[in-house]
N, C-alpha and C positions, 0 to 999 in steps of 0.2 A: 719573422715570416708568420707568427699570427697575426699582423695587423693587416698586411698583405690577404692573407686569407679571409678573415673579415671584412675586406674590402670588396671585396673581389662577391662574398657571398651576398654584401646589401645587391647585388645588379639582378639576385635573383628570388620570384615569390618563395611564398612559405611549402610549395611543394618542388620547389627544385625544376619547374619550368615542369612536370607532372602532372598530367593532366587528366579524371573520366570523362566520356561523353556517352550520354544518352542517344539510344535511338529514333529520340524524338528529335533532338535537339539538331538547329540547321547547320552542320559541316557536311564537309567534303571529307568522307573518310575512306580511303583507299583500300588501307590492311588490316585485319582485323587487330586488335589490342596486343602491347607486347607483355609479357607477363614476367612478373615478379615476387619470388619471395624471399623468407627472412630479412625484409628489408627494416623493418627495425626491431623487430623482434623473432626471434627464433621460429618457427610453424605460418608465421605470416604470409597473406597472395595478395597479391593486387594486380591490376586489369590497367593496363589505360595507353598514352600516349605522351612521349615528351615532345611539346614545341621544340623545332630547331633551331629558334635564337637559343633559346635552354640550352641545346645542348652541343652547341657550337663554343657559347661563351662558357659550358663547363669543358670542353676541348681547349680553347686556349687559355686556361687556369691553368688546368695541368702541367700544360707545356711551360708556362713560370717560373715552375717549380725547378727548371734545367738550370733557370739559373742565377748567379750568384744571389746565396741567401741572406747573407750578414752583411752590415755595411762595411767593417774592414775588407770584404771580397769585392764589393763596390767601388770603393776609395782603391785596392790595389789593380786595376780593373783600366788598361788603357781608357783617356775622358770618351774620344770617338768612337771605340767601339759599347765603353758603356754609353752613349745618346744613342747611338743606334740603335742598338739592343732595349732601351725602353722605350723609342718612337716604336721601331715596329710592336709591341705589347699594345704598345696605347692605339696606335692605327689600327687595329686588327679589331682592338675591341670595340672604337668606335666606329668601327665599319658596320663591326656584326648589329651593333644597336640600332644603326640608321636602318641599316635594311630592316632588320627584324622578322625576317620570316616561321610567319607563322604555320609551316603545315606539321600534319599531324605524324609523327614518327611514330610507326608499329611493328607488328611482328611479320615479317615480310620474309623472312626463311635464310637469310642471302645471307647475314650472320649469327648465331644463334648468342651471344656475348654482349650485342649489342643494339643500337635502332643506328638508323639513317644510313641501311647500307637497301639496297635497292627500294628507296622512295622514289615517290613522283614530284619532285619540287617547280612551282612556277617561276622559272628565271626569264630573262633577259637574253635574247640569244645570243652567246659568244661570237660567236665566226660574225654574224652581222658589226658587231662592235666593233670587232677584229679590222674589217675592213675598213667601218668606217676613222676607225685609229692609224690604220697602211694609208690611207688615203689621203689624208693631212700629217703627214707623221712629220717631223723638222729636220730630221735625220732621219740617217739608213745603219741601223745596229743590225742587221738579220743575222750578220757572221761574229760579233762580237759584245763584249758589255760595255758599257759606260766606259768612255774616253778618260783614261789616266788623271788627265785634269779638271773632271768634273768635280767640282763641286755648286753643289745649290745654294748653299746658305751664305758662301761668299761675297753678295748682293748686299747681304745683310751689314757684314763687317765693311764693306767700302760704300756703305751708304749710296750702293744705285738702286733706281728702283724696282718692284718685281711687282708681280702680281700675289696678293695676302690674299690669305685662305683663314676665314676665324674658322680655327677648330677648337675653341674654347667652348663656343655653347652646347656640344652635350657633358663636357664636363660640371659645368655650371650648371646645368637645367632638370 
Protein backbone atom coordinates (compact mmCIF):
# COMPACT_ATOMS: atom_id res chain seq x y z
CA UNK A 1 0.00 0.00 0.00
CA UNK A 2 2.90 2.36 0.74
CA UNK A 3 4.18 1.88 -2.83
CA UNK A 4 0.76 2.69 -4.27
CA UNK A 5 0.57 5.81 -2.08
CA UNK A 6 4.03 6.94 -3.27
CA UNK A 7 3.00 6.43 -6.90
CA UNK A 8 -0.04 8.66 -6.41
CA UNK A 9 1.98 11.29 -4.54
CA UNK A 10 4.36 11.62 -7.49
CA UNK A 11 1.50 13.17 -9.46
CA UNK A 12 1.21 16.09 -7.04
CA UNK A 13 3.33 19.24 -6.82
CA UNK A 14 5.08 19.93 -3.52
CA UNK A 15 2.10 21.86 -2.11
CA UNK A 16 -0.33 19.10 -3.16
CA UNK A 17 -1.96 21.58 -5.55
CA UNK A 18 -2.75 24.24 -2.95
CA UNK A 19 -1.50 27.61 -4.18
CA UNK A 20 -1.56 31.22 -3.07
CA UNK A 21 -2.70 33.90 -5.47
CA UNK A 22 -1.62 37.51 -5.08
CA UNK A 23 -4.12 40.20 -6.13
CA UNK A 24 -1.72 41.57 -8.76
CA UNK A 25 -1.47 38.20 -10.52
CA UNK A 26 -3.57 37.69 -13.61
CA UNK A 27 -5.79 34.86 -12.37
CA UNK A 28 -9.53 34.62 -12.59
CA UNK A 29 -10.57 34.27 -8.97
CA UNK A 30 -14.30 33.93 -8.41
CA UNK A 31 -14.33 33.17 -4.69
CA UNK A 32 -12.30 34.10 -1.63
CA UNK A 33 -9.50 31.73 -0.66
CA UNK A 34 -10.14 28.56 1.31
CA UNK A 35 -8.79 28.81 4.86
CA UNK A 36 -6.91 25.98 6.52
CA UNK A 37 -5.65 25.69 10.08
CA UNK A 38 -3.37 23.20 11.82
CA UNK A 39 -2.14 21.70 8.54
CA UNK A 40 1.56 21.27 9.27
CA UNK A 41 1.71 22.27 12.92
CA UNK A 42 -0.88 23.20 15.49
CA UNK A 43 -1.78 26.86 15.21
CA UNK A 44 -0.68 27.44 11.63
CA UNK A 45 -3.01 29.18 9.19
CA UNK A 46 -3.05 29.20 5.39
CA UNK A 47 -5.27 30.85 2.84
CA UNK A 48 -5.28 29.72 -0.75
CA UNK A 49 -6.86 27.73 -3.50
CA UNK A 50 -6.53 24.21 -4.78
CA UNK A 51 -6.35 23.67 -8.51
CA UNK A 52 -9.25 21.40 -9.46
CA UNK A 53 -7.04 18.83 -11.22
CA UNK A 54 -5.20 18.09 -7.95
CA UNK A 55 -8.44 17.97 -5.99
CA UNK A 56 -9.77 15.43 -8.51
CA UNK A 57 -6.59 13.33 -8.28
CA UNK A 58 -6.78 13.45 -4.49
CA UNK A 59 -10.38 12.18 -4.53
CA UNK A 60 -9.53 9.37 -6.95
CA UNK A 61 -6.47 8.36 -4.93
CA UNK A 62 -8.62 8.12 -1.78
CA UNK A 63 -11.17 5.97 -3.64
CA UNK A 64 -8.42 3.52 -4.56
CA UNK A 65 -8.17 2.69 -0.86
CA UNK A 66 -11.50 0.87 -1.17
CA UNK A 67 -9.83 -1.60 -3.54
CA UNK A 68 -7.95 -4.66 -2.30
CA UNK A 69 -4.72 -3.62 -0.61
CA UNK A 70 -2.60 -6.75 -0.70
CA UNK A 71 -1.22 -8.86 -3.51
CA UNK A 72 -3.02 -11.86 -2.00
CA UNK A 73 -6.36 -10.02 -2.08
CA UNK A 74 -5.79 -9.09 -5.73
CA UNK A 75 -4.78 -12.67 -6.60
CA UNK A 76 -7.95 -14.02 -4.96
CA UNK A 77 -10.16 -11.63 -6.90
CA UNK A 78 -11.92 -12.84 -10.01
CA UNK A 79 -9.47 -11.98 -12.85
CA UNK A 80 -12.10 -10.17 -14.94
CA UNK A 81 -13.16 -8.05 -11.97
CA UNK A 82 -9.53 -7.33 -11.07
CA UNK A 83 -8.75 -6.26 -14.62
CA UNK A 84 -11.78 -4.00 -14.84
CA UNK A 85 -11.24 -2.32 -11.46
CA UNK A 86 -7.62 -1.62 -12.33
CA UNK A 87 -8.77 -0.25 -15.67
CA UNK A 88 -11.38 2.03 -14.06
CA UNK A 89 -8.88 3.72 -11.78
CA UNK A 90 -6.21 4.07 -14.46
CA UNK A 91 -8.71 5.37 -17.02
CA UNK A 92 -10.01 8.03 -14.63
CA UNK A 93 -6.45 8.99 -13.63
CA UNK A 94 -5.51 9.49 -17.28
CA UNK A 95 -8.71 11.47 -17.94
CA UNK A 96 -8.01 13.81 -15.04
CA UNK A 97 -4.42 14.35 -16.16
CA UNK A 98 -5.46 14.88 -19.78
CA UNK A 99 -8.15 17.48 -19.06
CA UNK A 100 -6.19 19.09 -16.17
CA UNK A 101 -8.86 21.50 -14.95
CA UNK A 102 -6.97 24.52 -13.58
CA UNK A 103 -9.97 26.18 -11.94
CA UNK A 104 -8.91 27.78 -8.66
CA UNK A 105 -11.20 26.35 -5.99
CA UNK A 106 -11.72 28.70 -3.07
CA UNK A 107 -14.20 29.28 -0.28
CA UNK A 108 -17.81 29.39 -1.47
CA UNK A 109 -19.68 28.57 1.71
CA UNK A 110 -21.35 25.64 -0.05
CA UNK A 111 -19.55 23.09 2.12
CA UNK A 112 -17.24 24.16 4.92
CA UNK A 113 -15.25 20.91 5.07
CA UNK A 114 -13.75 21.04 1.58
CA UNK A 115 -13.44 22.92 -1.68
CA UNK A 116 -15.08 21.94 -4.94
CA UNK A 117 -18.72 22.72 -4.25
CA UNK A 118 -20.15 25.93 -5.68
CA UNK A 119 -17.16 26.49 -7.96
CA UNK A 120 -17.52 27.73 -11.52
CA UNK A 121 -15.56 25.66 -14.04
CA UNK A 122 -15.10 26.12 -17.77
CA UNK A 123 -16.75 23.02 -19.11
CA UNK A 124 -17.75 21.36 -22.32
CA UNK A 125 -21.43 21.77 -23.11
CA UNK A 126 -22.40 18.31 -21.89
CA UNK A 127 -25.93 18.51 -23.32
CA UNK A 128 -24.52 19.35 -26.77
CA UNK A 129 -22.02 16.51 -26.43
CA UNK A 130 -24.82 14.09 -25.51
CA UNK A 131 -26.90 15.29 -28.47
CA UNK A 132 -23.89 14.73 -30.76
CA UNK A 133 -23.43 11.18 -29.41
CA UNK A 134 -27.17 10.43 -29.63
CA UNK A 135 -27.25 11.55 -33.27
CA UNK A 136 -24.45 9.09 -34.08
CA UNK A 137 -25.35 6.19 -31.76
CA UNK A 138 -24.60 2.74 -33.15
CA UNK A 139 -27.44 1.23 -31.11
CA UNK A 140 -30.16 2.31 -28.67
CA UNK A 141 -29.55 1.13 -25.13
CA UNK A 142 -31.70 3.82 -23.51
CA UNK A 143 -33.45 1.38 -21.21
CA UNK A 144 -30.79 -1.31 -20.69
CA UNK A 145 -27.17 -2.00 -19.92
CA UNK A 146 -24.67 -3.21 -22.51
CA UNK A 147 -25.84 -6.43 -24.18
CA UNK A 148 -25.00 -9.62 -22.27
CA UNK A 149 -22.69 -10.85 -25.02
CA UNK A 150 -20.79 -7.56 -25.35
CA UNK A 151 -17.03 -8.12 -25.10
CA UNK A 152 -14.95 -5.16 -26.22
CA UNK A 153 -11.72 -7.16 -25.90
CA UNK A 154 -12.92 -10.19 -27.88
CA UNK A 155 -11.57 -8.70 -31.12
CA UNK A 156 -8.07 -8.73 -29.65
CA UNK A 157 -8.34 -12.40 -28.74
CA UNK A 158 -9.81 -13.50 -32.06
CA UNK A 159 -7.41 -11.37 -34.12
CA UNK A 160 -10.18 -9.25 -35.59
CA UNK A 161 -9.24 -5.65 -36.38
CA UNK A 162 -10.45 -2.97 -34.04
CA UNK A 163 -9.63 0.66 -33.49
CA UNK A 164 -6.49 1.06 -31.42
CA UNK A 165 -6.04 3.88 -28.93
CA UNK A 166 -2.56 4.59 -27.60
CA UNK A 167 -3.32 5.00 -23.91
CA UNK A 168 0.30 4.46 -22.90
CA UNK A 169 1.31 8.00 -23.86
CA UNK A 170 0.28 9.53 -20.54
CA UNK A 171 1.89 6.73 -18.56
CA UNK A 172 5.29 6.96 -20.25
CA UNK A 173 5.56 10.77 -20.37
